[in-house]
N, C-alpha and C positions, 0 to 999 in steps of 0.2 A: 616434504619437511613434516616431521612428526614431533608434536610438543610432548606427547606421551603415547605409549603403545598399549592397547588393550589386548591382553593375550586370550582372553575367554570371549567367544562370540556372545553378543547380547541378543536375546530373542525378541527383537522389535515387533515381529509379525504376530506374536502370540496374543498381543492385546489390540491387534489391528481393528477388529470388529467394533469394540467398545469405543475406541478413540475415534474411529471414523464415524460412528453414530453421533458422538458428541459433536464431531466436525460438521456433520450434515445439519444437525439442529442449529448449531451456530450460524451456518451458512444461509439457512431458511430464515432465521431471525433477522440476519443482516439485510436480506432482500426485502423482508416485511417492513423494516424501519426505513429503508431507502424509499420504498413505494408509498408508504403512509406518511412518513414525516418529511421526506425530502431533505434537501441540503441547505444549510445556512450560507447562502452564496454571499460572497464578499462584494463590495461596492465595484471591484473590477468587473464583475459579471452583470450586476443588476443596474448599475449606473447610480450615481448619487454623490454625496459629500461624506467624506471620511475626516473626522476631527479627533485629535488626540489632545487631552487636557491634563495639566499637571497641577496637583495640589500640594500643599506643604505638609498636610497631615492625611490620614486615611480619608478618602472620599466617601461621603454618604450617597450610595447610588440611587436611593429612593428619592432623595431630595433633587438629585441631578435630573432623574426622570420627570419629576414634577416641574421643574424649571422649563424642560423642553416641552412638555405637554402644554404649559401656558402659552407657547408660542403657536398653538394649533397644529402641532405635528401629532400624527396618530401612528404611523407606521415607522417607528425609529428603534434603534438598539443601543443600550448602554451597557457597558461591561468593564471589569477591571482587566488589565493585561500587565504582565510583569510584576508590578508591586500594587499595593493597596492605594497608593497615591496617584497612580496613572489610570486614566479613564479613557476608553475608546467609545466614540460616539458615531453611529452610522445614521445619516439622514437621507430620506428619499429626495428625488429631485422635486423642487417646488416651482411651479410655473411663476414667471415674473421676478424671480429672485436668483441672483448669481451666487456662486459658491462663497465668494467674498462676503457678500451681504448675510448669507446664512450663517457663516462662521462668526461674523460681527455680532448678530443677534444672539447667538448661543453664548458668546463671551460676555455679553451685557447681562444676560439672564443669570449666568453662573456667578458672575462677580457680585450681583446683588444678594447672593447667599454667602459667598466667601471671596473677599477681595484678593486673596492670595493666589487664586487660580490663574493659570496662563495656558494658552494655546501652543503647543509645540509642533503640530503638523496639521496642515489642511490640504486635502487632495479631492479632486472632482474628476469623475469619469461620466461621460455622457452616455445616454441609453444606447445609442447606435454603436458606439465603440465597445460597451459592455456586452451587447449581443453578438458582436463579431468575435470577441475574445471567447465567449461561451461556445460558439460554433466551432471555431478553430480548435479550441481546447478538446472539444468532443471528437473532432475528426483526427486530431493527433493521438488520442487514446485509442480509437478504432484501428488506425493504421498500425500502431505499436502491437495491438493484440493480433491482428492479421499477419504482421511480420514474424512474430514469434510462432504462431501456428505453421507457417510455411517453413520457418527454419527447422522446428521439431519434426515436421513431416519428412523433410530430406534427411535429417540427421539420424532418425531412429526408425526402427520398425513400427508399424501403425499402432500396436498396443502400447508401446512406450510413449509414442507421440501423443495419443489421446490422454494417457495418464499425466504427462507433463503439462498439456494445455489445461486440464481440469485443475491440476494443483496450483497453477499460476493464477488462474481465474478465481480460485477460491481465496487466495491471499488478497487480491484486489477488492473483492466483494466484502471480505471482512473488514478491511480498512474503511471502505466507503460506508459500511454499516455502523462502525464506530462514530463516524463523523455525523451520520444522520441521527443516531440515537442520542448523542450528547449535544447535538447542534452546534458543534465546533464550526468555526468559520472555515468555509471551503474557498480557497483563494487560488491564484495561478501557481503559487509556491506549493501549495498542497498538491495540485495536479501534477506538478513537476516531481513531487515525492512519490506519488503513486506510480508515475511512469518509471522513476528510478527503481522502485521496488519490483516492478514487472521484470526488468532486466537483471536485477539482483537475484530474484527468485529463480528465474529460468537457469541462471548460471549454476545455482545450487542443485537444481534438479538434474541438469546435464552431467555434473560431476557424479552424482550418485548412480544415475542410469549408465554412464560410461564404466563405472566400476562393476556393475552388475553384469553388463555385457562382457567385460573382461573376464570375470569370474566364472561365467557359464562356459568359457572356453578352457579355463584352468581347472576348475573343480568339476570334473566329468562325473564323479560318482555321487555328488552331493545333490539333494533335492532342491526345488525351486525355493522353497521357504529358507533353507540353509544357506543357498547362494545370496539371497536378498539380505538376510540377517548378517552374514559375514561381510558383505559389501558395505553396508551401512556402518558396521562397527570399524571397518578399516578407514572410513572417511571421517570419523568422528574428530579425530585429532585436527584435521584440516579444518572442519567446520568450527571447532572452538577458536583456533587462531583467526580464521577469516571473520567471522561474525563477532568475535570478542573485540578485535581491533577496530572494526567498523562501528560497533556499538559504542565504543569509548569516544570516537569522534563525533557520533550523533548525540550522545549525552552531553558533550561540551556545547553543541549547538543548541540543545534543548534548555539547558540551565543558564548559559551565558550568551546566547545568540540574540536575546531581546525579542520583542513581539513579532518582528518580520520573519524570524526563522523558527518561531515556537511551533506552529502547527505543521510545518515542513518537517521538522525533526520528529514530531510526534507521529506523523504518518510513517516516516522511515522506521522508527522504533517498532511500531505495531508490524509493519511489514517484514522486518528482519526476524522477529521472533515467530511469526507465523510462517515465514518462508522456511525456516528450519523444520518446523512441525510438518508442513505440507510436503516437503521433500522426502521426509523419513516415513510418515504415516499415511499421508494421502496418496502422493504420486506412486510410490513403490507398492502400496496396497492395491491400488487400482489396477496397476500393471499385473499384479499377481492374480486378482480376481478376473481379469480379462483372459487368463490363461496363458501368460507368457511362459515360454518353455525353451529348452536349450535349442531345439531345431530352429526357432526363430532368430537365434543369435549366430548359430554355427551352421552354415550351409554344407550339407553332405555332398561329397564329390559325386559327380555323375559317373555311373558305371557304363564302361565302354560296350558297345554292341558287339557280341561275339561274331555275329554274321558279318559285320563290317571288317573284323579282324581277318576272318577267312578269305574274304574277297580281296583284302589287301596282300594276304600271303600268296 
């Protein structure tokens, strides 16, 4: 299905060097922030108490932090979510106090400042459960990456396979880099979003690479660059339809899904846009630089041995 048809081939590979240089710099920065800043792990991973407070007017976060500090908490986080009236508080595990006692202490301290405040949600995650979730989530991520690598290795010639793997890992690292740089909360829902992006991005890469492989058979007189450019141009309409409709759904979750889906939708949004970019400029360009050629896609028929024909005769 084509929403529109582009009759003139767009020279995507003309700017491949510049765009991939930018991509490489972005990738290195993402890795740097992941290593140096780490992730703002949610209570699901670290263990602790998660409290949501509701104010009648915009909350003064500095006053909220001061109230919590007066209770001898040092390692805690306070932030708005959704609206200026909603406050998310994350508390570390405190020995000798249950989650209910912690939440009651917080409510008492906050009401001393503003009697209109109320607690809308209180959740507790133990340290052992949090560690198990972290380990299992990391294992899930590793197995998904290995599965994609194996799939691409069987699906494509090795140059395309390497290009596809690098393009997909590029998307994931960029997403993680955003979360590390801005210190957005990294929760189980965000991890689910990252895994979804992996599958979504590999699908886009496969579509582009399949079209390149098909056009190598059809366009026998075209150069490698011409084949790649025409293949990407031919898939643009499909890309607009697929990614446009998906992004509309994700934007609905981002703006109307509330705090639970906010960072999940944010991870998907980053992944969708970088997935388009990597499939066009990263995956295809890497395959081109690895020396992909028509002979890799179209196997030449074996010539029959003349001596064998004489013997048969």
